[in-house]
N, C-alpha and C positions, 0 to 999 in steps of 0.2 A: 930500333926498327923491329928487332926480333920480339921485343916486349909488346909492341903494338899488334903484331901478327898474332901472338899468343892470346892477347886480350880479345881480339876479334873471333878467334876460334872458340874461346870459352863462351862468349856471348851467343854465337850461333848454336852451339851445342845446348846451351840453356834453353833457347827458344824451341829447339827440337824436342827436348825433354818435356817442357811444359806442354807443347802441342800433343805429344804422345800421351801425357797424363790426362789431358782433357778428353782426348779421344777415348781413352780407356774408361774413364768414369762416366762418360756420356753414353756409351754404347755397350758396355759390358753387360752380359746377361745377369751378372750378380748384382748389379746396381739398378736395374729397371724394375720398378714396382707397379704392377697393374692392379688397380682396385676392382674388385668384383662388383658389378652393379647390384644394388639392393633390389630384391624381388618386390614388385608392386603388389600390395594386398588388394584384392578385389572381392566384392561381396555379391552373392546372387540375391537380388532383391525382387520380391513379387509385388507388383502393383495391386493393391487391394481392390481397385475399381475395375481394372481391365483383365487382371489375372496374368498379365505378361511378366515374365521373369527377365531381368536385365542384369548384366554384370557392371557394377559401379565401383570405381576407385574408392577406397576406404575414406580418404580425406575429403573427397568430394561429397561422399555420403554424409559425413559428419556435418558439413556445411548445410546440407539440406535438412538434417535433423534439427540443428539449432534453429534454423529458420522456421521450422514447423512446431517446435516444442517450447521455445523461450522468446519473450519479447526482445526484438533487436535493439530496443532502447535501453536495455539493461546495462549495468556497469560492465566494463571489459573483463574484469577479473571473474565476474559471475559467468560471462560467456565462455571464458577459458575453462572454468570448472565444468560447465555443461559440455564443452567439447571433449574433455577427458572422460566424463561419465558416459557420454553417448558412444565414444569410440570403444570404451571398455565393454559396454553392453553389447555392441556389435560384434566384437571379437569373441566375447563369451558365447553369444548365440551361434556364431560361425563354428566355434570349436565343438559345440554340442548339437549341431544340425545333422539330421539323418535323411532328409528328403532332398528334393531338387532345388530348394532355395534356402537361404539363411534367415532372412527376415521379411516381414511384410511392411507396407508403408503406412499403416494406421496405428491406432492406440493399442492394438494387440501386442505390438512390439514398441516401435518408436515412430512417431509421425515424421514422414520424410516428404519434403515438397521440392518440386523442380524449379529451375530458374524462371520458367514462364509463370508459375504460381507465385513466386516471390515478386515478380514484376507486377502481377495483378494485385497482390496484397499491399505492396509498398509504393507502387506508382512512381511519383517523382523522387521518392527517397530510395529507390532501388539501389543505385550505385553506392550510395553512402552506407546503407545497411549491409549490403552484400560484402563490401570491402571490410567493413567493421567485423563482421562474422568471420570472413576469410582470414583476416589478420589474427583473430583469436585462435582459429584452428591451426594456422601455420606456426604460431608461437608455442603450440603444444604438440606439434607434429609427432606422431608415433607413440605418444605417451598414453599408457594405460595403468589401471590400478590392479595390484595383486595382493593376495593374502596367503601367507605361507607358500609362496611361489606359484600360486594358481590365480588365473584371471578371475576377478570377482563378478558377481551378478549385480551390477551397479544400478539398482532401482532408484528412481527419483520421481518426484511428484510436484504439483503446483504450490500449494500453500498449506502450512501446518496450523494446528490449533495452539501452538506454543511449544509443542514437542513432536518428535517423530515417533513412529510406531515400530515395534519389533517385527522382524520378518515372520517369525513363527505365528504371531497372532493373525496375520493377514494371509500368508501363503502356506502356513502349516509346516514350514521347514525352518529349523533353527540355523541362522548364519551368524557367526560370532562378530562379523564386521558390520552387521545391521541391527544394532541395538537402539533403544530409545535415547535420544539426546534432546537438549533444549534447542529451540529455533526462534530467532529474534524478530521475525516479521510481525506486522500487525495483522491479526487474523480478522477476516470479515465474516459476518453471519449472513445467512441467506434463509429466507422463509419460503416454504412450498405449501400450497393448500390443495388437498385432495378431497373429493367427495368420500363419504363413508363407504359407499359401494366400491368405488375405485380402490380405496385403501384395502378393503377386505379381499376383493378379487385378486389383486396383485400378490397378496400374502396367502391366498387360498384359505380364507377364514370364514366362519359363519359370522354374519354381521348383525345379529339381534342386539347385541350389546358389546361395546368395545372396552376392554380393560387392559391396562398396561401395568406390569409390576415386575418384581425380581430382576431389577436392572443391575448387572455387574459390569464395572468399567475396568479397562486395562490401566496399566501404569501411566499411560499417556493421556488419560481422561476420555478415551473413546469408548464406545459401547462394545463390550466383549460379548455378552449374552443379554437377552431381554425376553421376557415372557409376555406375549400378547394373546389375549383370549385363551389362556391356559396352554398355549403352544410356545415352546422355546425356540428362539432363533439366535443365530450368531449375528453380531452387528454387521459383519460383512455381507451376510445374506440379505438382511433388511435393506442395506444400502443398494445392493444390486437390483433387487426386486422392485424397489420404489424409485430407483434412479436418483438417489441422493448424492450430494456432492462429497460427503465424507461420512465416516462412522461416528463422528462426534455430533450426535443429533438428540433433539428433545421433541417428544411427541405431545401435542396439546389437543385434547379431545373437546371440540366445540359442539354446539347443538346440532348443526347440520353438516359439519365438515371436520377434517383432521388437518391441523396446522403443524408442520414440522420445521423446526429451526436447526440448521446445520452450521458448523463452524469449521473453516478450512476447506480445502479442495484437493481431493486425490486420496490414494490409498494410505499415504502417510509414511511409507517405508523409504529409507535412504535419504537422498538430498532433497530438501525443500528448495525449489527454484527461487521463490520470493525470499526465503530465508537467506539463500546464497547471495542474492542481490543486496539485501540489507547488510550482511557481513562485509561484502565488497565495498559498500558505501562507507563502512566504518574503517576501511583501510586494510582489510584482510586480503591476502593473496589467494590465488586459486588453489595453491597447495594447502594453505591453512583451512580454506573452506572445505575442501575434499576430506582432509584428515579430521575435521570436526564431525562431518556426517557419516563417514565410513571409518570405523575404528580400527586402529592398528594395521593400516594398509601401507603398501609401498607404491610409489609412483615411478614407473620405469619404462624404458623403451620396449616396444613390442618386438618379439623375436619371430622372424618368419621362417 
């Protein structure tokens, strides 16, 4: 009988001890861990049409940029690469902004479109394309590119001529992570015809006779400098003044007009979007695509 009573006492005390232990581990200040909510990154975006400045969540902004900058039909890995490039560019601009806004919504920075514009562009495909882009953004959430610990200026463009261009050639500033590399997409050529008067007026030239000579090309095959009517121009200058698709151009003087053939589309610096899509279709991941176009970079979480 005494043994039974002793056994019951031990059992009761054990439950008390266990209960006390649970109470201590559950409510002790030393064991409660409260995670600090991560600060939401917001950008001040100026609408280039209305001039209105709005604060937009970074990830929502990236969705709007991909919708405005890259075909939604592209391979998912290309969309992911675009998401990281767009997010990186936005953070770079935010870190270097000095005015009342960080970016504008047109090609001056990155094209950004609203959901209403997406619905207008995609119509019955809106939900499919929106969710496809949103998934690409979510799967790369908070990821940006850095070089030597600093956020890079992640330029990108539409289509190359087979190679990308060095940043120094186009923007006058050397960036070690923006060197010329090969790009695998099939480049399209485009022809533009101008009257001789229009050609000369846009370049501010005398139009008695048109001569083109002393063409110097960059390592990527684009026009570095060119002499027209004894006046020297940078290829970038001719492209801007004549509204050409790229600086890989050839001028053909006809009897009554000027025919210009261009190859590729865009300034040529950084990631080629159509090149990224080609690489993705060949099985490359978004990390591999980014590290091809941006040399010696790291892909890491944004620090707020």
